N, C-alpha and C positions, 0 to 999 in steps of 0.2 A: 600350665606347668608341664614340663617335659615328663613323660611317663617313666623315664629311666632315672630321673632325679629323685631318688628315694628319700633323701634327707631334706626335701624342700620345706617341710614344716619347721625343722630346726633352723634352717637358714632364714626363714621368714621371721621366726621369733627373735633370732639374733639381730636382725635388722630393726625390728620394732623396739627392741630394748636398747638400742645403741645410744640414744639421747639420754635415757635414764642412767645407764652405766657411766656415761661421761659426767653427768651431774653428780653422781656418787663420788667419782674420782676427785672432782673439784672440792666437794665438801670434806672429803677425808684428807686431802693433801693441801688444800688452800691454793693450789696453782690454777690461775685463770686459763681457760681454753677458748679456742675459736675454730670455726669451720670455714673452709674454702671449697665450694662445690665446683670443682673442675678437675680435669685429668692433667697431670703433670708429665713432662717429657724430659728425658736426659738431654742436655745440650749437645753432647758429642755422640751419643748412641741413641738414635731416634726410636729404636725398637724397645727401649726401656721406658715403661710407663709406670705411673704411680697414682693410685686413687686413695688418698690419705683420709683417715677417719676424722682426726682433729689435730690441731696444732696447740702447743703449750707456750705461753710466754713465761720464760724462766726469770727468777729474781735478778740474774746477772744481765738481763736484756737479750739473751740469746733465745733461739727458738728450738723446741723439741717436738717430736711427733708423739701423739697419743694414739695407740691402737686398741680398739675395743674388742673384747671377746666375751662370749658366753659359753658355759658348759654345764654339765650336771654334776651333782655331788660326787658320784663315783669316779668321774673322769678328771676331777681336780688333781688326782695323784700324778698326772702327767707334768705338773708344774714343779715336781720335786724329783730328785734322783739321789738315792742313797742318803736321804735326809737333808740334802742341800737344795736350796731354791734354784730353779733353772727356768729357762724359757724353752718350750718344746722346739725341736729342731726345725720343723716345718714353718713355725711362726718366726723363728729367728731368721731364716733365709728370706722370708717375706719382707721383714722390716729392714734388713741390711740392704736389700734391693731399694727400698724406699729411701734410706739414708744416702745411697749413691745418687739416686735421681735428684733428690732435693738438696744435696750437699749440707745435710744436717748431721750433727754429731751425737745426738741422744734420742733415745726412744723409751717411752713408758708404755707398759701394758696395764690394762685394767680388765680383769676377767671376773665376771659375776657367775657364781655357781649355786647360789641360793636365792632366797626371796627377801633378803634384808641387807642393809648396807654393811653389816659385819661379815657377810659371806662373799667377800671379794678377794682377789689375788692381785697384788700390784708388783710389777717387776720393772727394772730399769737396766738398760744396756747402753753401752757406748760404742762408738764406731771402731771397726777393726779393718784397717786398710788392706791387710794381707788377705783376709777372708773376702773382702769386697772385690779385690782384683781378680781372684779366682772365680768369684761369682759372675763378674762381667765377662770374663773369658768364656765361661761355660754358656752363658746366655747368648753371646755372639756366635759361638759355634752352633748352638741350636737354631738360631735365627737363619744363619747362612746355609747350614747343611740340611735343614729340614723345612723350615717355613718358606724361605725363598726358593729352595730347590724342589719344593712340593714332594718331599720324601718323608713319609710318616716315620717317626722313630720306632725302634724295636720295642716290643712290649717287655716291661720289667715287673708288671703287677701280678697279682694272684690270678688264678684261673677264673674266679668269679668276676673280677673286674674286666679281664680280657673278654670273656663271653658277653658282658654287658656292653662293652665297646663295639664288638662285632655286630650285636643286635641293633645298636644305635646307628651305626654308620654304613654297614654293608647291606646290599640288596638281598631280598629273600632268595633262597636256593632255587635254581632253575634247572630242572632235569634235562631241558633241551640244549643246555650249553655243552660245548665240546669238552672233552677231558683236557686237563692241563698237565704240564710237566712240572713236577715239584722241584724246588731248588735243592741243592746238595744239603743245605742246612735242614730243610724240612724232611729230606730222606733220612737223615741221621736222627731227627726227632721221632720219625715214624718207627724206625728200627728200635730205638730206645723204648718207645711206647709199647711195642709188642713184647719186648723183653720184660718190661716191668709188669705188664699184664700177666705174663706167664709166671713171674715171680710172685705176684699177688695171689694167683690161683693156688700155687703151692703153699703159701703161707696160710691161706684160708683153710686148706685141708688140715694143716697142723692145728690151727685154732679150733676147728670143728672137732678134731680128735681129742684135744685137751678138754674142750667143753663137755664132751661126752664122758670122759674119765671123771671130771669134777662132779658132774651130775650123778654118776654111779656111786662115787664115794659118799656124796651127800645122802643118797638114798639108803646106803648101807648103815650110815650113822643114825639116820632117822629111824630105820627099822629096829635097831638095838634100843633106841630111846623109848620107842613105843609111845605111850601117852604122857610120858614125863617131859617136863620143860627142860 
C-alpha cells in the first residue's frame, strides 16, 4: 500500500463490502443485477474508460448502471442538501462519465452507511446530454493539453494535498542543485506570501494584546469574587 494513500483502509472496506451492498440493493428494490468484469471504452473517445460496478436489468428490458458506495453515519449528510435528496457532485460526474461511455440512460446508487439493510441510501439519476457534452469537452481538453502534452495541470487543491503530491512525485531536495529562475507567476506568489506573512505578524500582535487584556479583566473579576462561586 502506498504510504501516502492515507485512506487505504476505507477503500479496502468499500471494496470488500461491494458484493454485500449490491445484494442489499437487489433485496430492497427487487431489481436483478449482474457484473461484467472488464474495462469499457468509449467508441469515439478512446481516452474515456469505465469500470462499472454492476448492471441492472430493468423491467422494461433496458439496462441501467448500479454504482456501489459506502460511507459512515456522519458523512451520510452529503446525500442531502437543504432537505432534498441529492447525489454528491463528485459521484454525479463519475456516473455521467459512465453513462457516456456505455450509452446508458439511467444510474442507481446504493450507499451503505451502517451495519444493516435499513441503513442504506438509494438514489436514481437519468442522463443529461448537456452536462455530458460539457464533461466530454473538458475530458478531451485535459487529455490533449495535459496527458498527451506531458504537462501537469495547475494545482487547485488545498495546501495539505499539494504538499502530499510534491512529496509523492518530486525528488528529495538537493542542495548541490543550481539555483533556478522562478516564473513570473511564482514571483507574484512569493511577493504575496511575504505580504501575508507580515500581515499575519501584525494580526498576531493584536491577538496577543487582546488576550492579555482579556486575561487581566478575568483576573480583576476573580479578585473581587474571592472564594465565592
